C-alpha positions in Angstrom: -5.3 -10.0 -1.7 -1.9 -11.4 -0.9 -1.0 -11.6 2.8 1.8 -9.4 4.0 5.1 -11.4 4.5 6.4 -11.7 8.1 10.1 -11.4 9.0 10.4 -15.1 9.5 9.2 -15.8 5.9 11.7 -13.7 4.1 14.6 -15.1 2.1 17.4 -13.5 0.1 15.8 -14.6 -3.2 12.7 -12.5 -2.3 14.7 -9.3 -1.7 15.8 -6.8 -4.4 18.5 -4.6 -3.0 18.4 -0.8 -3.8 21.7 -0.2 -1.9 22.4 1.8 1.2 21.9 5.6 1.3 22.3 7.9 4.3 22.7 4.8 6.5 19.4 3.3 5.4 19.6 -0.1 3.7 16.9 0.0 1.0 15.2 -2.9 -0.7 12.1 -4.3 -2.2 10.4 -7.4 -0.8 9.1 -9.1 -4.0 5.5 -9.9 -4.6 4.0 -12.1 -7.3 0.4 -10.9 -7.1 -0.9 -7.3 -7.4 -2.0 -5.9 -4.1 -3.2 -2.6 -2.5 -1.8 -3.8 0.8 -3.4 -2.5 4.0 -6.2 0.1 3.4 -5.8 2.7 6.2 -9.2 4.0 7.2 -8.5 5.1 10.8 -6.0 7.5 12.2 -4.8 5.1 14.8 -4.7 2.0 12.5 -2.3 -0.7 13.7 -1.6 -1.5 10.0 0.2 1.8 9.4 3.8 1.6 8.2 6.3 2.3 11.0 7.1 6.0 11.2 4.2 7.2 9.0 1.9 9.5 10.9 -1.5 10.9 10.1 -3.5 13.8 11.6 -6.8 15.3 10.6 -6.9 18.8 9.3 -9.2 20.9 11.5 -11.7 22.6 9.2 -13.5 25.7 10.4 -16.4 26.5 8.1 -18.6 29.6 8.2 -20.9 31.6 5.9 -17.9 32.9 4.0 -16.1 29.6 3.3 -13.6 27.8 5.6 -10.3 28.1 7.3 -7.8 25.4 8.1 -4.3 25.5 9.5 -1.8 23.3 7.6 1.2 23.3 10.0 2.9 25.0 12.8 6.6 24.3 12.4 7.9 22.6 15.6 4.5 21.2 16.5 2.3 18.2 15.7 3.3 16.4 12.5 5.7 19.3 11.8 7.5 18.9 15.1 10.8 18.1 13.4 10.4 20.7 10.7 12.3 23.4 12.3 15.0 25.2 10.2 18.6 24.5 11.4 22.0 23.7 9.8 20.5 20.5 8.2 16.8 21.2 7.8 15.8 23.7 5.2 12.0 23.8 5.1 10.4 24.1 1.6 6.6 24.5 1.0 5.3 23.4 -2.4 2.0 23.0 -4.2 1.3 20.7 -7.1 -1.8 20.4 -9.3 -2.5 17.0 -10.9 -5.1 16.2 -13.6 -7.6 13.4 -13.0 -6.4 9.8 -13.3 -2.8 10.8 -13.4 -0.4 8.6 -11.4 2.7 10.2 -9.8 4.9 7.4 -8.4 7.1 5.8 -7.1 9.4 8.4 -5.3 11.5 7.9 -2.3 14.2 9.8 -0.3 17.1 8.8 1.9 17.2 12.2 3.7 14.0 14.1 3.1 10.8 13.9 5.1 7.5 14.9 3.4 4.4 16.3 5.0 1.4 16.0 2.6 -1.8 17.9 2.8 -4.2 17.3 -0.2 -6.3 20.5 -0.3 -8.7 19.9 -3.2 -10.1 16.7 -4.8 -9.4 13.2 -3.7 -6.1 11.2 -4.0 -5.2 7.5 -3.6 -2.0 7.6 -1.7 0.5 4.7 -2.0 3.1 4.0 0.6 5.7 1.2 0.6 8.3 0.5 3.3 11.7 0.1 1.5 13.7 0.1 4.8 15.3 -3.4 4.9 15.6 -3.4 8.7 12.2 -1.9 9.5 9.6 -4.0 11.4 7.2 -3.2 8.5 9.6 -3.8 5.6 7.7 -4.6 2.5 4.4 -3.4 3.8 2.0 -1.5 1.5 -0.5 1.2 2.7 -3.3 2.7 0.7 -4.9 5.8 2.0 -7.7 7.8 0.4 -7.5 11.4 1.4 -8.6 14.9 0.3 -11.8 16.8 0.3 -13.9 14.0 1.9 -11.2 12.8 4.3 -9.0 15.9 5.2 -5.9 14.1 6.6 -2.3 15.1 6.6 0.4 12.4 6.1 4.0 12.5 7.4 6.2 10.3 5.2 9.7 9.7 6.6 12.9 8.8 4.5 12.9 5.2 3.1 9.2 5.1 2.4 8.3 4.7 -1.3 5.3 7.0 -2.0 3.1 8.3 -4.8 -0.5 8.9 -5.6 -3.3 8.7 -8.1 -5.6 11.7 -8.7 -9.2 10.5 -8.4 -12.5 11.9 -9.7 -13.1 14.3 -12.5 -11.4 17.5 -11.3 -7.7 18.3 -10.9 -6.4 17.8 -7.4 -4.0 20.1 -5.5 -1.5 18.8 -3.0 0.3 21.1 -0.6 3.4 19.6 0.9 6.2 20.6 3.2 9.7 19.0 3.1 12.5 19.3 5.6 15.1 19.7 2.9 15.3 22.0 -0.1 14.8 20.2 -3.4 17.9 18.1 -4.1 17.9 16.0 -7.3 20.4 13.6 -5.8 17.8 12.6 -3.1 14.9 12.4 -5.6 15.0 8.6 -6.0 12.5 6.8 -8.3 11.1 3.5 -9.2 8.5 2.8 -12.0 4.9 3.3 -10.9 4.2 -0.3 -12.0 7.4 -2.0 -10.7 6.6 -5.7 -11.0 8.3 -6.6 -7.7 6.2 -4.2 -5.7 3.1 -5.1 -7.8 0.9 -2.3 -6.6 -2.7 -2.4 -7.9 -3.5 1.1 -9.3 -6.7 -0.1 -11.0 -10.1 1.1 -10.0 -11.6 -1.5 -7.7 -14.9 -2.8 -9.2 -16.9 -4.1 -6.3 
């Protein structure tokens, strides 16, 4: 696996500019080898992209099934998701068939709060913020039925996922903006400069 590049090792030739939007200078730090980046297996991992936050869903099972609370607006990961003149909270649900990849998306305004509620997903995160201390860092996080975590994804973080297993997955997500096509920014899932490794890892 290719080592992550430190700030002192960067040069202009290694950076692909995506422009500045909403005051965020966005760019890609080029890679030449495929990588999954840092695998995040602990909630308090020091390898987590700056600003990304994770919390476990609390599952309360009983003889009838289970209950879990996704979010309380204004608290926890949803502490900044309080409707006002700017923030317009939207709650959405998507179903994705097995082995489908949905990526790479990013926003300059919108924050996402993801809660996979069925199946397992391989979440991809990439720091596109040119002046972030974790610029160019990749995170891979496996979440869903067997690891019920929620993930807060701030603006400027490229994100996407692959549906794992043999059943469709369902992802419930909150956003702090209503859907805005102008802020739905995209890169190819297999962008050669990011070089994310979506392949099943045969170990």
